[in-house]
C-alpha positions as CSV (number, residue, x, y, z in Angstrom):
1,V,18.4,1.0,29.4
2,Q,22.0,0.3,28.4
3,L,23.8,1.3,25.2
4,Q,26.9,-0.3,23.8
5,A,28.7,1.6,21.0
6,S,31.5,0.3,18.8
7,G,33.3,1.1,15.6
8,G,35.6,4.0,16.4
9,G,39.2,4.3,15.3
10,L,41.8,6.1,13.4
11,V,41.3,7.1,9.8
12,Q,42.9,9.5,7.3
13,A,41.0,12.5,6.1
14,G,38.6,11.5,3.3
15,G,38.1,8.1,4.8
16,S,35.1,6.3,6.2
17,L,34.0,4.7,9.5
18,R,30.9,3.1,10.7
19,L,29.7,3.4,14.2
20,S,27.2,1.0,15.7
21,C,25.2,1.0,19.0
22,V,23.1,-1.7,20.5
23,V,20.4,-0.7,23.0
24,S,19.1,-3.2,25.5
25,G,16.4,-2.9,28.1
26,S,14.5,-0.2,26.4
27,G,11.0,-1.9,26.6
28,S,9.4,0.8,24.5
29,S,9.2,1.8,20.8
30,F,8.5,5.4,21.7
31,N,12.0,6.9,21.4
32,I,14.6,8.8,19.4
33,M,18.0,7.4,18.9
34,G,21.0,9.4,17.9
35,W,24.7,10.2,18.0
36,Y,26.4,13.1,19.6
37,R,30.1,14.0,19.8
38,Q,32.5,15.9,22.1
39,A,35.8,17.2,20.8
40,P,38.6,18.1,23.2
41,G,37.8,21.3,24.9
42,K,34.4,21.6,23.4
43,E,30.8,20.8,24.6
44,R,29.0,17.7,23.5
45,E,27.0,18.4,20.3
46,L,24.3,16.8,18.2
47,V,25.5,14.8,15.2
48,A,22.3,13.1,14.1
49,T,19.1,11.6,15.3
50,V,16.5,9.2,13.9
51,T,13.0,8.4,15.1
52,T,11.3,5.1,15.0
53,T,9.6,6.1,11.8
54,G,12.9,7.0,10.1
55,R,12.7,10.8,10.4
56,T,16.3,12.1,10.6
57,V,18.0,15.3,11.8
58,Y,21.6,16.2,11.0
59,S,23.9,18.9,12.1
60,D,24.9,21.2,9.3
61,S,28.5,20.2,9.7
62,V,27.9,16.5,8.8
63,K,25.0,16.8,6.2
64,G,25.8,15.0,3.0
65,R,28.7,13.1,4.6
66,F,27.1,11.2,7.5
67,T,24.1,8.8,7.4
68,I,22.2,7.7,10.5
69,S,20.1,4.5,10.3
70,R,18.3,2.3,12.8
71,D,16.9,-1.2,13.0
72,N,13.9,-1.2,15.2
73,A,13.7,-5.0,15.4
74,K,17.3,-5.3,16.7
75,D,17.3,-1.9,18.7
76,T,20.4,-0.7,16.9
77,V,21.5,2.6,15.6
78,D,24.4,3.1,13.1
79,L,26.3,6.1,11.9
80,Q,27.9,5.8,8.5
81,M,30.6,8.5,8.2
82,N,32.1,9.3,4.9
83,N,34.6,11.9,3.7
84,L,35.8,12.4,7.2
85,L,37.5,15.6,8.2
86,P,40.1,16.3,10.9
87,E,37.4,18.4,12.6
88,D,35.3,15.3,13.0
89,T,37.8,14.0,15.6
90,A,35.8,13.5,18.8
91,V,34.5,11.0,21.2
92,Y,31.2,9.9,19.7
93,Y,28.3,8.9,22.0
94,C,25.1,7.1,21.1
95,N,22.0,8.3,22.8
96,Y,18.5,6.9,23.5
97,H,15.8,9.5,24.3
98,S,12.6,8.1,25.7
99,L,9.4,9.8,24.6
100,V,7.6,8.2,27.6
101,S,9.8,9.3,30.5
102,F,11.8,11.9,28.5
103,A,15.0,10.4,30.1
104,D,18.3,10.3,28.2
105,Y,20.6,7.3,28.2
106,W,24.1,7.3,26.9
107,G,26.6,4.9,25.6
108,Q,30.2,4.8,26.8
109,G,31.6,6.7,23.9
110,T,33.9,5.6,21.1
111,L,36.8,7.6,19.9
112,V,37.1,8.7,16.3
113,T,40.4,10.3,15.2
114,V,40.8,11.7,11.8
115,S,44.3,12.5,10.7
116,S,45.1,15.2,8.1
């Protein structure tokens, strides 16, 4: 399974960005896809996840500002980020969690920088 993320960049506080991730080689529809982030000096943390049936989970810090979505036919997962804050600055990683093997696969990470 390979994941290719894109869409990071530099944005001012209050702005928006959209991250996209394409998954290839999954071979299964039993999975959860999501986004995690890691800020400098901090551990990687959950941002949001979405199941194949559309059930979502968000961290409290992004609820109401970020929206995760997926296209099962295209094997993509997107993260729409609105009202960005400086504390959202991090490297964002897309994740594929198999519900068959319980293995986790990660994209290469994309940097999001929010200036104040």
